[in-house]
C-alpha positions in Angstrom: -0.1 0.0 0.2 1.2 3.4 -1.1 2.0 5.9 2.1 0.0 8.8 1.4 0.6 10.4 5.1 2.6 13.4 3.4 -0.1 14.1 0.8 -3.0 16.7 1.6 -6.0 16.9 -0.7 -5.7 19.4 -3.4 -7.7 22.8 -4.0 -11.1 22.8 -6.0 -10.1 24.3 -9.5 -10.7 28.4 -9.4 -12.5 30.0 -12.3 -9.4 31.8 -13.4 -7.7 32.1 -16.8 -5.1 29.5 -17.7 -2.0 31.0 -19.9 -0.4 29.0 -22.6 2.1 29.2 -24.9 -0.3 29.5 -27.7 -3.2 29.4 -26.1 -5.8 30.5 -23.4 -8.2 28.9 -21.4 -10.8 31.2 -20.3 -13.9 30.5 -17.8 -16.7 30.2 -20.3 -18.6 33.3 -20.5 -21.9 34.1 -21.9 -19.9 36.7 -24.3 -17.8 33.6 -25.7 -21.5 32.3 -27.1 -21.6 34.0 -30.7 -18.7 33.3 -31.7 -18.6 29.6 -30.6 -21.4 29.0 -32.2 -19.8 30.3 -35.6 -17.1 28.2 -35.2 -19.2 24.7 -34.2 -21.2 25.7 -37.5 -18.1 25.0 -39.5 -18.4 21.6 -38.6 -21.5 20.2 -40.0 -22.5 18.8 -36.8 -20.4 15.6 -36.5 -18.4 16.7 -33.4 -21.6 16.4 -31.3 -21.9 12.6 -32.4 -20.3 11.7 -29.2 -21.5 14.0 -26.8 -25.0 13.9 -24.8 -26.0 17.6 -26.2 -26.0 19.0 -29.7 -25.8 20.2 -32.3 -28.1 23.2 -31.4 -30.3 24.6 -34.0 -29.5 28.3 -33.7 -27.5 30.5 -31.5 -30.7 31.0 -28.9 -30.7 27.2 -28.0 -26.5 26.8 -27.8 -26.4 30.2 -25.6 -29.4 28.5 -23.4 -27.2 25.3 -22.6 -23.8 27.6 -22.2 -26.0 29.6 -19.3 -26.3 26.5 -17.5 -22.7 25.2 -18.1 -20.9 28.4 -17.1 -22.3 28.7 -14.0 -21.4 25.1 -13.1 -18.2 24.1 -10.9 -18.2 20.5 -12.0 -17.7 20.3 -15.1 -16.3 23.8 -15.1 -15.8 24.9 -18.6 -13.3 26.6 -20.4 -13.2 28.7 -23.9 -10.2 28.1 -25.6 -8.6 31.5 -27.7 -6.5 30.3 -30.0 -2.9 32.0 -31.1 -4.6 34.1 -33.4 -7.0 35.6 -31.1 -10.0 33.4 -32.1 -12.4 31.0 -30.3 -11.8 27.7 -31.1 -14.1 25.4 -28.9 -14.3 24.2 -25.0 -13.2 21.8 -22.7 -13.5 21.3 -18.9 -12.3 19.7 -16.0 -15.2 17.6 -14.4 -15.7 14.4 -12.0 -13.0 16.5 -9.3 -12.5 14.5 -6.9 -10.0 16.4 -4.4 -10.1 13.8 -1.4 -8.8 11.1 -4.1 -6.6 13.6 -5.8 -8.4 13.1 -9.4 -10.0 15.0 -12.1 -10.9 14.2 -15.6 -10.2 16.2 -19.1 -14.1 16.2 -20.5 -16.7 18.1 -23.1 -13.9 18.4 -25.5 -15.7 20.3 -28.4 -13.5 21.4 -30.6 -14.0 23.5 -33.9 -12.3 22.3 -36.8 -10.4 25.5 -36.9 -8.8 24.2 -33.4 -8.6 20.5 -34.3 -5.2 18.9 -35.5 -3.5 22.1 -34.4 -0.8 22.6 -31.5 -3.2 24.9 -29.8 -5.6 21.8 -29.4 -3.0 19.8 -27.8 -1.9 22.3 -25.5 -5.4 23.3 -24.1 -5.7 19.8 -22.5 -1.8 19.9 -21.7 -2.4 23.3 -19.4 -5.5 21.5 -17.8 -3.2 18.5 -17.0 -0.5 20.7 -16.1 -2.8 22.6 -13.8 -4.1 19.7 -11.7 -0.7 18.2 -11.2 0.9 21.2 -10.0 -2.0 21.9 -8.0 -1.3 18.4 -5.9 -3.8 16.1 -7.8 -2.8 12.2 -8.5 -4.5 11.5 -11.5 -5.7 12.5 -14.6 -8.5 11.0 -16.5 -9.6 10.8 -19.8 -12.9 8.8 -21.0 -14.5 8.7 -24.0 -17.4 6.7 -25.9 -15.5 3.5 -26.7 -16.1 3.4 -30.7 -14.6 7.0 -30.8 -11.5 6.4 -32.0 -10.5 9.8 -32.6 -10.7 10.5 -29.0 -9.1 7.1 -27.9 -6.0 7.7 -30.3 -5.9 11.3 -29.0 -5.4 10.0 -25.3 -2.7 7.6 -26.1 -1.0 10.3 -27.9 -1.0 12.8 -25.0 0.6 9.4 -22.9 -2.4 8.0 -21.2 -2.7 5.1 -20.3 -5.0 2.7 -21.3 -6.9 1.3 -18.4 -10.1 -0.8 -20.2 -13.8 -0.7 -21.1 -16.8 -0.4 -18.8 -19.3 -2.1 -21.0 -22.9 -0.6 -21.1 -21.6 2.3 -18.5 -24.5 4.8 -20.4 -27.2 5.5 -22.6 -26.4 8.3 -25.0 -28.6 9.8 -27.3 -30.8 6.9 -27.2 -27.8 4.5 -28.0 -26.0 2.6 -25.9 -22.5 3.6 -24.4 -19.4 1.8 -23.7 -16.7 4.0 -21.8 -13.3 3.5 -22.4 -10.8 5.3 -19.9 -7.4 6.2 -19.8 -5.2 8.4 -17.0 -2.4 9.3 -15.9 -0.6 9.1 -12.6 1.5 12.2 -10.7 4.6 9.7 -10.8 4.1 10.2 -14.9 4.0 13.9 -14.7 7.8 15.0 -15.2 8.2 12.5 -18.0 4.9 13.7 -19.9 5.6 17.4 -18.8 9.2 17.2 -20.5 7.8 15.7 -23.2 4.6 18.5 -24.0 7.4 20.8 -23.3 9.7 19.6 -25.9 7.1 19.5 -28.4 5.7 22.9 -27.9 8.9 24.2 -28.4 8.4 26.8 -31.3 11.4 24.7 -32.4 9.5 21.9 -33.3 7.4 23.7 -35.9 8.2 24.8 -39.3 7.4 28.1 -41.0 3.8 26.8 -41.6 3.4 25.6 -38.2 3.5 21.9 -39.1 5.3 19.9 -36.3 8.6 17.7 -36.6 8.9 15.6 -34.3 5.3 13.8 -33.1 3.8 14.1 -29.5 3.0 10.1 -29.5 7.0 9.7 -30.3 7.9 12.0 -27.1 5.2 10.0 -24.6 5.8 6.7 -26.1 8.4 5.9 -23.4 6.0 7.0 -20.7 3.6 4.0 -22.0 6.1 1.8 -22.4 7.7 2.4 -18.8 4.1 1.0 -17.5 3.3 -1.5 -20.1 6.2 -3.1 -22.3 4.0 -4.0 -25.4 3.6 -0.6 -26.0 7.1 -0.2 -27.3 
């Protein structure tokens, strides 16, 4: 049994701005609604397939949802401000349990303008950085087991696969099996070094294309836990 006598439960996350190198996470506000709705319109609705809400018929309907979401503390939603100043989507910290020292990244709702960009990666990284920096012991990522892009993203982030909870929920009238991934505090120093190396401006060419993949940098962390990964 791991001795936790020197560990104390961390604080709940405050509703404050989180600054990154290429991205800023802003606590979700009504002022974000119109630009976010316009960004989501670029997608055609596919991004909502695995989420319990959306797509929304109009700005009014989206604002109703946003007004409820922005006032909550769990999930705690953030709008993602991109390097060029535009809003690109939202994500949240959820299932926040200071007593266990665990929190989850959830509600990732990234418009096409944010997808597959370094700002999208950094948005998740900054939530993880805040959690481990505040003293959390575990950072979770869960998704619909059929959502293969989300599952690949979790492994790219260096989060270990922990299995599938079968028939864990019902979403939009369909069954949801939930795939679980997580990183723990002992893995954090190596993960942080990998993210910082990947986010270094020297890792990108003049067009913003990456030179070294994040999955290559995080693979040693996964392999240390599960030799089959290597």
